[in-house]
C-alpha positions in Angstrom: 0.0 0.0 0.0 1.3 3.4 -0.9 1.4 6.4 1.5 2.0 10.1 0.9 4.1 12.3 2.8 6.7 15.1 2.6 10.4 15.2 2.7 11.3 17.0 5.7 15.1 16.4 5.8 17.5 15.7 3.0 21.3 15.4 2.9 22.5 15.5 -0.7 26.1 14.8 -0.1 25.2 11.7 1.7 22.2 10.7 -0.3 19.6 10.1 2.4 16.9 12.0 4.4 13.5 11.5 6.1 10.0 11.4 5.1 7.0 12.5 7.4 3.8 10.7 6.5 0.8 12.9 6.0 -1.2 10.8 8.2 1.1 11.2 11.1 3.7 9.1 12.7 7.3 8.6 12.9 9.4 10.0 10.2 10.9 7.3 7.8 14.5 7.0 6.5 14.9 7.2 2.8 17.9 6.5 0.6 18.7 8.0 -2.6 18.4 4.6 -4.2 14.7 4.4 -3.3 13.9 7.2 -5.8 15.2 5.2 -8.8 16.1 7.0 -11.9 14.9 10.5 -12.1 16.0 13.6 -13.7 16.4 15.9 -10.5 17.5 15.7 -6.9 14.9 15.2 -4.1 14.4 18.6 -2.3 13.0 19.4 1.2 9.2 19.9 1.1 8.7 17.7 -1.8 5.4 15.6 -1.7 6.0 12.0 -2.2 4.3 8.5 -2.4 6.1 5.6 -0.9 5.8 2.1 0.3 7.0 1.0 3.8 9.6 -1.7 4.1 12.1 -2.7 6.5 16.0 -2.6 6.3 18.2 -5.6 7.2 18.0 -4.5 10.9 14.2 -4.5 10.8 13.8 -0.8 11.0 11.2 0.8 8.7 12.2 2.8 5.7 10.6 4.2 2.6 11.1 2.5 -0.7 9.8 2.9 -4.2 9.3 6.5 -3.7 7.6 8.7 -6.5 7.2 12.4 -6.6 3.9 13.9 -6.4 5.0 17.4 -7.5 3.9 19.1 -10.6 6.9 19.6 -13.0 7.1 23.2 -12.8 6.9 23.2 -8.9 9.5 20.4 -8.6 11.8 22.3 -11.0 11.5 25.5 -8.9 12.1 23.6 -5.7 15.2 22.0 -7.1 16.5 25.4 -8.4 15.9 27.2 -5.0 17.7 24.2 -3.2 20.6 24.4 -5.6 20.7 28.1 -5.3 20.8 27.8 -1.5 23.5 25.2 -1.7 25.8 27.1 -4.2 27.8 29.1 -1.6 28.6 25.8 0.3 29.6 24.2 -3.0 31.8 27.0 -4.0 33.6 27.0 -0.6 34.0 23.2 -0.8 35.5 23.5 -4.3 38.2 25.7 -2.7 38.9 23.3 0.0 39.2 20.0 -1.9 39.0 18.8 -5.6 35.7 17.3 -6.7 35.2 13.5 -6.6 35.6 13.5 -10.4 39.1 14.5 -9.7 40.0 10.8 -9.1 38.3 9.7 -12.2 39.0 11.5 -15.6 35.5 12.9 -15.6 34.0 13.8 -19.0 37.4 14.7 -20.3 38.4 11.1 -20.1 36.3 10.4 -22.9 39.1 11.6 -25.4 40.7 8.2 -24.7 38.2 6.4 -26.9 38.7 8.5 -30.1 42.6 8.5 -29.3 42.4 4.8 -29.3 40.3 4.6 -32.4 43.1 6.7 -34.1 45.9 4.4 -32.7 44.1 1.4 -34.2 43.6 3.2 -37.5 47.4 4.0 -37.7 48.3 0.5 -36.7 46.1 -0.9 -39.3 47.5 1.4 -42.0 51.1 0.4 -41.0 50.5 -3.4 -40.2 47.2 -4.7 -41.3 45.0 -5.8 -38.3 42.3 -8.5 -38.3 39.1 -7.2 -39.6 37.3 -8.6 -36.6 39.1 -6.4 -34.1 36.8 -3.4 -34.6 33.8 -5.7 -34.1 35.3 -7.2 -31.0 35.7 -3.8 -29.3 32.3 -2.6 -30.5 30.4 -5.7 -29.3 32.1 -6.0 -26.0 31.6 -2.2 -25.4 27.9 -2.6 -26.1 27.8 -5.5 -23.7 29.6 -3.8 -21.0 27.5 -0.6 -21.3 24.3 -2.8 -21.0 25.8 -4.6 -17.7 26.6 -1.0 -16.2 23.0 0.1 -17.0 21.5 -3.1 -15.4 23.8 -2.5 -12.3 22.6 1.1 -12.2 19.1 0.0 -12.2 19.7 -2.6 -9.5 21.4 0.0 -7.2 18.3 2.3 -7.6 16.0 -0.6 -6.7 18.2 -2.5 -4.1 18.4 -5.4 -6.5 21.1 -8.0 -7.2 24.2 -6.1 -8.0 26.8 -6.9 -10.5 30.2 -7.9 -8.8 32.9 -5.2 -9.4 35.2 -8.0 -10.7 32.8 -8.8 -13.4 32.9 -5.2 -14.4 36.6 -5.0 -14.3 36.8 -8.2 -16.3 34.6 -6.8 -19.0 36.6 -3.7 -19.4 39.9 -5.8 -19.6 38.2 -8.0 -22.2 38.1 -5.0 -24.8 34.8 -3.6 -23.1 36.6 -0.5 -21.5 35.3 2.0 -24.2 31.6 1.0 -23.2 32.5 1.1 -19.6 33.9 4.6 -19.8 30.9 5.7 -21.7 28.5 4.2 -19.1 30.5 5.7 -16.3 30.0 9.3 -17.8 26.5 8.9 -19.5 24.8 6.9 -16.5 27.0 8.7 -13.7 27.8 5.1 -12.3 30.9 3.9 -10.7 32.8 7.0 -11.3 33.0 8.6 -7.9 34.5 5.5 -6.1 38.2 6.0 -6.1 39.2 2.5 -5.7 37.0 1.2 -8.4 38.2 4.0 -10.8 41.9 3.2 -10.1 41.3 -0.5 -10.8 39.4 0.4 -14.1 42.2 2.4 -15.6 44.6 -0.3 -14.7 42.4 -2.7 -16.7 42.4 -0.1 -19.5 46.2 0.2 -19.4 46.6 -3.7 -19.3 44.2 -4.0 -22.4 46.2 -1.5 -24.2 49.5 -3.3 -23.4 48.0 -6.5 -24.6 46.9 -4.8 -27.8 50.4 -3.5 -28.5 52.1 -6.8 -27.6 49.7 -8.7 -29.8 49.1 -6.6 -33.0 52.1 -4.4 -33.3 55.9 -5.3 -34.1 56.7 -3.1 -30.9 55.2 -5.8 -28.9 57.3 -8.4 -30.6 60.4 -6.2 -30.1 59.6 -5.5 -26.3 59.2 -9.5 -25.8 62.5 -10.1 -27.4 64.2 -7.5 -25.3 62.6 -8.9 -22.2 63.5 -12.4 -23.1 
């Protein structure tokens, strides 16, 4: 049964807050994942409908949250909240780099066309297998879909994809799709340890490409041997 209420507290940095049911009663904890995929952030005062569930410790919480606000009202509420938070954000930007600094951010997307240019140059110099492009495209599409599914699972508290699986797909020529998914879906790009391991997989994949498909790799192997 769905219940209606208002968001009375919200911590955007931590991604959780509390909802006061309109019929009275104790406030309910709500996590950002309970809102699912939506184009705007929750804001204090927003009317919501939700389902009451229990967490792993048996405490009640709100899940399957939906906004009851008209689009115009919600947009103005979000703008007001963003305006109020702007000074704090500006101060925070002076104290420390943003979370995207650990990741390449949108600027990291240049790696994809740079790699495509590298493959083209290598193909002109030393003919590469025709299936190579297809492998990277197919694995990238598959990896993007897996990221998308993991994003939906995170929003609905569903079964998550293991990080090792995501890194394995990136290593197996799917890293361009993983990079696109991180930027487009805003998924897995703020976790520093994950991002470092992801770029290690990219580096290993590029090293493997060099060793297998270019004479430079053969020369390097001969020197090592």
